[in-house]
N, C-alpha and C positions, 0 to 999 in steps of 0.2 A: 344349477345345483338344487337338489330337492329340499323341500321344507323340513324333512326329518333331519337332514344334514345340518341345516341352519339351526335347528332346535338343539341338536347335540353340541354344536359349537357354543351356543349361548349357555348351555348348562355347564360345559367344561370351563368356560370363561368365568361364570359366576362362582363356580367352585374354587377356582384358583384365586379369585379376588377375595373370597371369604377367608381362604387359608392365609393369604398374605396379610390380611387385616387382623387376624386373630392374635398376631403379635408374639406372644411369649415363647412358643416353641421354636419358631423360625428365628427369632432374635437370639435364642440360646445357641442355635446351630451356627449362626453368624459369628457369635463370640468364640465358639469352639474352633471354627475355621481360622479366624484371625489369631487365636492363641497358637494354633499349629504353625502359623506363618510368623510367629514371634512379633506380631503387630507391626508388620512391614508398612511404613507410612505411604510408600508409593502405591502399593496395592489398595490400601484403604482409600486413597484419593481417587483411584480409578473406579473403585466400587461405588463410592458416593456420587460419582458423576453419571452412573448408569440410569437412574430414575429418581423421581422426586421422593418415592417411598424409601428407597435406600438412603437417599440424602437425609431424610428426616430421622431414620434410625441411627445413622452415623452421628447426626447432631445431638440426638437425645442420649445415645448410649456409647457408640463405638469410639468416638474421640476421647471420651472420658476414660474408657478402658485402656486405650492406647497411652494416654498420659500417665495413668497409674502404673502401667507396665514399664514405660521407658524412663519415667522420672518420679519414682515413688516418694523419695524424701522431699523433693521440691514441691510436689503436689500436696503432701501432708502439711508442710509449712504454710503454703499459700491458702489452704482451706481451713486451717485451725483457727479457732476463735469465734465459732458460731456464725450466725447470719451476717454479721458485719464483715465477714471475710468471704462473702460470695464472690465468685470469679466474674468480674466484668467481662462481657463479651462471650462468656461460656468456654467450654473445653475445646470447641473447634478453633477458636482464636488462640488459645494457649498452645494447642498442638502445632499450629502453624508457626507460632513464635519459637517453639522448641527446635524446630527442624529447618526453618527457612530464613536465610539472610535476605533482607528486603531490598538490597541494593541502595543506590544513592543518586539523587539528582540535585542540581544546584538549588539553593534557597537564598533568601535575602541576606543571611549571615554566613553562608558557606557555599563556596563556588568550586565547581569541578569543570574541567575542560570538556568532558563527555560523561554521560550518565553511566553508572556501573549497574549492570543488570542483577536482578535477584536470582537466587539459586538455592537448591537444597544443600544442606550441610551434611557431611559424613559424620561429624562429631562436633559437639559444642560443650564447653564447660561454663556453667552458671554458678555464680557465687553471691551470697548475701553479704559477705565481707567486702567484695568489690562494690556491691550496691551501696554500702555505707559511705563510700568515697564520692557518691553522686548526691548525697543528701546534705543540705545545709545543717548547721549545728542545731538549729531550732526544730528541725525535722528528724532528728536522730533516732527517735523512737519508731519511725516507720520501718517496714521491712520491704526491701527491694532486692530482687535478684537481677544481676547483670551478667551478660555473657562476656567471654573473651572477645576482643575485636576480630572480626573476619578480615584478613589482610588481602587487599586488592592491589597488586602492583600496577604502577602507572608508568607510561613510557616517556612522559614529558615533564616529570617533576621528581625531584630527588627523593622525597618522602613517599611512602606508600599510603594508600587510602585505607583507613580502618572503619569498619561498619559494625555497630554493636546494637544490642537490643536487650530489653529487660521487662520485668513485670512487678508491680506492687501487690502486696497483700492488702485487701480491704481498702482500696484507694478512696472510696467515697467517704471514709471516716479518717483518712490520713491527714497528717499535719502538712504534708506537701500540698495537697489539694486545698486545704484551709488557707495556706499561705498565698496560693494563687488567687483564690477568691477574695481574700482580704486586700490584696494589692490591686484588685480590679483589673487583672490581666485578661485581655481579650483572647479568644481563640484565634489561631493563626489562619489567615485566609489561604485557601488553596492547598492546605495540607491535611490529609486524612490518614488515619492509622492504617498501615499496610496489613495489619492483622485482624482488625475488626471493622474497619471502615469508619470509625467515629472521628469526630473533629479533635484537634490537638492544640495544646499550648506549646509555644516555643520557650523552653527553659532558658535559652540564651537571651531572648527578648525580655523575659521576666527577671533577668539578672539573678537566677537561682542555680547557676553552675559553679560549684565550689572549685577552688584550685586543685583540690585533691583528685578531681575527676580526670584532669589532664595527666596528672602524675600516674594514676592507676592505669590509664590507657597507654602511657608511653608517648604522649603527644605534647606539643608545645601549647602553653597557655594561650587562649584566644583562637586556637585552630580546632575548635570543637563546636559542634551544634547538635542538640538533641531535643526531641519532642516527647511529651507525655500526653496520651489521649484521655478522654473523659472516663474511659474504662480502666485506666491504670497501666496501659502498655507503653513501653518506652522504645524509641528507635532513634539512632543518631549516627553521626559520622565525624571523623577526625583525620588529621594528617599525622601518621605515625612516624616518629623520629627513628631513623635507622641507627641501630647501635653497633658499635664495633665490638669485637670479641672481648676487649678489655672492659667494656661497660656492662657486660651481661650480668655480672654479679650484683649490680646496683638496680636491676629492673624489678621494681616492687610489684609488678603485676604477678610475679610468681613466688613472692617471698612468704606468703602466709600459709601455704600448704593445705588450705582447708576448703578447696572448691567443693561446694556442697552437692553438686550433681553434674555428672558428665552424661550427656545425652547422645546416644548413637542412633542413626536412623535405620539400622538393621539391614541395609542393602549390602 
């Protein structure tokens, strides 16, 4: 290959590098592309895996735009209140929490015969009213969004496995975190947040699971375990009691009618 050809290749490469690093125009094009795709989470995941530069743009901009498009009311609530309401783990972690059921493995307080795999959700309802059922009375001023449980049928147990997730607003300043710190509760060994990778507290071990949590989920008391990570993401599992048709009207998981955000993945 001639030296002139090598020189042209270097020039073209340098030009493209400068263009990709100039930022604003290309990022605006990316936003317009994803707007036209109605912020399809699967496409964004694929795009973010193409290169480190696209991954960085997604982490800094695109995940936030996706969350604002898919869950505007929820994001508005979670980010209201100034710097104290900064999202722990960032918008990439929140986006994963909105769309992804993390699955379940056995823990020291909750045993399953075989792990349940994680998967994308077609639709999930999140509610701060449900979130209040997971807060002790002393922590009632905290704001916590919790999802409906994702139901995983099991072949060897009468009840179905329920997997749920949630997120606190301003967890660093929350009464829940303050309560964990005051009690001297240690972080759980071998458990990391499936959404941001941070270490977690076991709320079961800390004895901070109110009875209302099991009622809200439709589970038996004592058959529930959930964790909260240092960034304020919650994930947990329970055994869901199967209801007969006569019991449906008493299911208080559906009685408030004020689910604050239904999130669809756009596929």
